[in-house]
Each structure stands twice: as structure tokens, then as C-alpha cells.
N, C-alpha and C positions, 0 to 999 in steps of 0.2 A: 826744930824745922821751921823754915821761913814759909810764909805764905804770900801770895800775891794774886791779882785778878787780871783778867784778860784786858780790860780797859786800860789798866795801867801800862801794860806791856805794849799796847798799841800806841799809846802816847809816847812812851819812852823810845820806841823804834822810829817813829816819825821825827821826834826831836833830835835824835842822834844822826839820822841820815841827813836831816836839814844842816846839823852843825858840820858834818864832814863835807857836805857840798859846798857850803860857804867858805869854810876854813881852807879847804884844799882845791877850791874852783872845779868841782866835779859836777856831774849831772846825773847822779844816781836816782833811780826811782825805786819805790818800794811796793810790794804787792802782798797781800795776805792770801794764803792759800792752805789747805790741808796738805801736809807733807807726810812721807813715809815715817813711821815710827823709828825714833832715834835721830831725826833730822829736825833741827830747830829753825835753821835758815839754809838757803842754798842760793848761789849766784846763777843768774840767768843771763848770760852775755848778750849784748855788751854792756848793759847798764842797769840791770834790775836785780834787786835782792829780794827773794821770796822768803816770807817767814810765816810760821805757824804758831800764833800766840798760845794756843792750847798745849802744844808740845813743849814750848818754852816754859809755860807755867808748870807743867807735870814734872819736867826734868829738874827744874829749879827746886821744886818742893819735895823731890825724892831725897831722903835723908842719906842714902849712899852716895849720891851725886854730891850733895852739899858737903859731906865729909871728905870726899876724894878729889874734887875738882879745884878746890882752892879759890872759889869766887865767893865774895862776901855779900853782894847785894844783887838784886835783879837788874838794877841799873848798870853795874859793872858787867854783868853777864851779857847784857844786850850790847854794850859798848865793844866788848870782846868779840862777840859774834859778828857784829857789823864790820869791825876792822879786818876780821878774817875774810869774810865774803867779799869785802872791797878789794882785799889782797888778790882773790881769785879773779875779780873782774879786771884789775889792772894787769895781772899776769896774762890773762886771755889776750889783752891788747898787744903784749909783748911776745907771747909764745903760744899763739893759737894752735900751732901744730900739735902740742901736748894734749889739747882737748879733744882732738879728733882722732887719736891713736891710742889704742889699748896699751897697757903696761906702763903708763906714766903717772898713775894715781898718786903714788907716794911723792914723787917730785912736784906734782901739782900742789899737794898739801903743804909740803915744805916751803915751796915758793910763796904760797898765799900767806903762811904764818910769817915769813920773813918780810914780805912787802907790807902786810898788815900792821907791823910794829909801828910804822910811821903815823898811824891814825890813832894811836893810844897815848894818853896823857901819862906823864911820868909817875903820877901817883897810884896808878893801877898797873903799871909795868910788871911788877912781881906777880900779880894775878894773872896777867896775860900769859907770862912764861909758864906758870904753874898749869893753867888751863890748856895750853898748847901741848905740853908733856902728856897730860891726862888724855887729851884728844887723840894724839899720835899713838899712844899706847893702846887706847881703845880700838882704833882702826887696825892696829897690828894684831891684837887679840882676835878680832872678829874677821880676820883674813880680808879685809876691804882692800888691801894692797896686794895685788896678784903678781 
């Protein structure tokens, strides 16, 4: 089992959002907040990524997560989560209709994962794909897609 601390997570989140903003000429903001259990990050349209460092730490340190999610480091997990949430924010700008109407949850997730791919470096692309499959399966098992 890997361990990490909240201060490291905060630093990694700020650094990765800064990198994406610079590299892709975006203007994303990041905000720390307590989130519902099971959510490490969420997109708050139009340009805010909200994250819960304690939830990220707890999930990353869970042996079942670590064995099944396919993510090797806390830095890679944060890169993947931020890429995915950035995908949601970009999708919101293109398809805001989906966000205001029930029944589109699965399409929104698929769109975010697809769009988020462009924000992932090639060296962690396989981890991104594995985590995407893990996340979508988790949503399906918990009936988050209605």
C-alpha cells in the first residue's frame, strides 16, 4: 500500500492545473472542498475543478483501489483526475444541454473521458485507459447511470 499526505496532494493538484492551463491556454481554477464520499474531484462549470485532498488520499491508500484501478503513483492519479474533469469542463462548453437534463450521465462521462485524453502524456496513457474502464465499471455497478 502506498501512502501520501494532503500537502503533497495540494501541491500536485496546483502544479498539474497550472501545467494544463499553460500548455493548452486554458483558464481553469482549482478549489479545495469536502466532497461526497467516493468523489475525489468534480467539475464546476465553466472553469473550476473542485477537489478533496482527503478523499484522494483515502482512495489512493485503499489496497483494493490500488490493486484494481491501475494507477501507479499519486501524481499519475491526480493527472488522470484533472484530465477527466477538464474533459467535463470542455464538454460543458460544447454540450451544456447534457448537463441540464436528466438521463445523460453516461454520455457525459464518456465525453469527459474522450476529451480528457488530450490532456494526458503518452507515458501514462495506459494508466488513463485502465482507470477510465475501472471508473465506468464502478459507476455502472453503483447505478450512477440511470
